[in-house]
N, C-alpha and C positions, 0 to 999 in steps of 0.2 A: 248431447241429446240427437239422436235418429229420425226422431219425428219427421217429417214428411221428405223424409231424404229419400232416395230409389236405390233400393239395394236387390240385385239380383244372386239364388243360390246356387249354381249349379248340382246334380242329383237330387232337389228340392224334392219329388215326388213322393223318397220314400224314408228311413231307416234316419239318420243323422240330421242330411240335409233336413225332411220334411219338417225338423225338434228346430233345427238351427232360425226354416220361415216364420215358425208361429210365436218364438222370439221376438223376430224382428215384427212382424205384425202384430204381435200385442204392446211393443215400443212403441209403436206411430207412426214406421217407416212403411214406404210403397214395398209390397215385395215381388219378385220377380223372382218364379223359378223357370227352370230348365230341366230337363230330361228326356232319356227316351222313352223311355216308359207310359204312355202317352196315356194307359188306361187310369192307371197310378197318375200321374200327374192333371188329368183334369176330376179325378178323386179329392186331391189336395188342394187344390185350387178353391174347390167345393167350401173345402172347410178353413180354406182364411177369409173367401168372400163369406162367410158366415159371422167371422169376428167381426164384422164391417170396416175390414183394412181394405185398400187400397190394394186389387193385385192381379200380377198378369200372369199367366202360363203357354213357355211357346214350347214346343219340339225340340230339341237339340239332340245331337252325335255330338257331342265335344269334341272328336275325334276328325270331324268332318270342318274344316275352317271357309267354306262360304255357308254351312250352316251358322256357326259360331259369328260368323259378321254380319250375317243374317239376324240376327242374336241382337246385338248390339245394336244394330240400327233401328230395329221394333222397339228397345226397350226408348230409347233414346227420342225415336216419331214418338213415343206416346206419352212418356214423363217428360220429358224435357231436358234430359239426358241420364249422369249414371253417377253414384255418387258411393257405390260398396260392393264387390265383389267378393262372396266368398267361393273357393275354386276347392268343391265338397263332389262335384263328379269322381267316383274311381271305382273299380272292380275287389273288390278285399274280400282275402280268405277266412273263412268264418270258424280256424280251426277251433276252437273258442268252444262254441258252441255243437262240436263233435258234428259239422256236416262238412262239407263244402271242402272236405281234406283236399290238399292241391299235389301232385306232383314232384316228387323232386325232381332237377333236373333234365339229371338223364333220362324219365319217362316223363318231358313235356313237350309235348306241340310246338312248332315254332307259333304257329298260330295263335296260340294261347298268349305263349309272354308277351305278343304283339301287342295281344287286347289289351293284357295288362301296362302294361310301354305305353302304349298309343293312348289310351283312355284316362290314365292317371295321371303322365307325366305331357304328355304330346297333349292333351285338354286344360292344364294348367298352365301350356305359353300358350297356346291358341288363345285361350277364352282371355288372358295377361294383353296378349301382343294386343288383341281387339277393344279392349276397356279400355287403356291407357290415353288414348288417344282423345276417350270421352272426358276424362277426368282432368285431364294439360289441360281443355277447354275451358274448366273450373278454375284452374291451379289448386285442387287438392282433390284428394281421395283413400279410401280405404279397399285394399285385398290384400285378403283374410285366404290364406292355403293353408290346404285341412295334411296335421304330421301321423306319424304311423309308427308301427313298427311289427316286428314277430323275435321269439328270438332262433338265436342261430339252431338251437338243439333241435326244433320244431319241424320238422321234414316238409315242405310245402309253401314255407312265409319269403324265401328269397326274396322272387320278385315282386311280389309286393315291398319287403325292407325297403329294395333297389330304387324304388319309384317314387318313395317319400323322402327315404334319405338325399335326392337326387332334386325333389322338393325343394328343401332345405338346404343346398346349395343354390335353389336356382333364386330365390325367395335371397339369399344375400348378397347376386349380386345385382338382382336386376331392384333391388328397395335402392341400392346409389345410382341407378341409372335415371332413379326418376324422384328422385327426391328432391333437389330443386324447380321438380313442378310441382311440388308438396302433397306428391301422394304417399300414401303412406304405406308398405306392404309386409307384412309378418307370417309366421308360422303359425298355427296349436295346435292341441290334439285335443277332441271333447273330453280330455283327463283320466282317460283308459278306457278298457275293451268295454264295452258295452252293447245290450240284448236289445235289440230293435224287435217293432210291431212283425217282423217277418223270425223272429229266434222258435225254435222248437219252443216250447212251455217248460221244461225241466231245464232250459239257458236262462227263460227268462225268471225264474222263478232262485236262479243263483246267483246271477250279473248282474249290476244296474242296470238301467236304464240311459237314453239317451236324455234324463233329465239331468243325469250327472253333470254334463256339461254347464248346467245353471247357468247364467247371463252371460257366460266367457265372450261370444261373437257381436252379441250387441257390446260389451265394454271396450271388445277389439277393433270396431268402428267406430270408438270415441279418441285414439290412442292420437298420443302424439308421437311428434317424425323420429324424437331421443326412442323407440321404439320400434323405428322401423330397422328391417333389416334381423329380426334376434325371432327366439323361439317363446310365445306367451304363454303362460299356465296364471290361472288365477286361485291366488288364497288367498283367506281372509277374508273374500269378498270383493278381493280390489284385485286389479289386474298387474301381475309381475313380471319380469324378464328372467327368463330359466331356459337359459341357454347350456 
C-alpha cells in the first residue's frame, strides 16, 4: 500500500510525470510534483488538489544541486519524510510524434548535448543523492528511475538513449549501495512509446497515451528488495523483472 506515503515525482507537471502523479494520488499517497515549468506545475497541482489528495508543488531544476537539496528539505519539513522518489524529469525527443527531430551528432551543439545529459542523467543522480539520506532515516524507501530508448536507425535519438542506458547502469550499482538501508531502486518505462497531452492530434490518434503505464509505478513503489537493481515491467497486471 502507498496510502499516506510521501511520493516525489520530478517532471511531474506534464506528460508521463503528470500521469504518474495522478496514479499515486488516486492510490492515496501524498504527492509532490517538482518541475521547471512553473505554469504547468501549478495547473497540475490544482488538478491533484481537486481529487482530494494531499499535494505539494515545488519549482525545481533537477540540474541544480542547490534546488534539489531544497526540494528534499521542503518535502521532509512539510510531510515528515520521503518514501518514494520517481526520477522522471527528462528531455525527450518526440521523434515518433513527427516533431522535435533532434540533429545527428555531427550537427549537435554541445549546449544541447549537455542539456540532455544534465537533465536526464545528472538530474537522476542529484535527486537520488539527496533523497537517500531521508529514506535511510526511515530504514526504507523506493527510488524509481525512468527507462526509454530509441532505434539506432532513427537519427537524433543517440543522446537520449545514452542517458537512459547510463541510468540503467546507475540503477544497478546504486541499488546495491542502498540495499542494507532497505531502499529499493529499480528502473522501468511507461510500457512503450506514448503520445502525451502535448502531442499533435495526429499522433494522439495513432499512439497510446500515458494510460499505457497503468498502475506500474504504484506497484513498483510497493516492490520488495528482491526486485531492486532490475528493470521492471507489468504483465497481466503483475509486476515482473524484465532485464
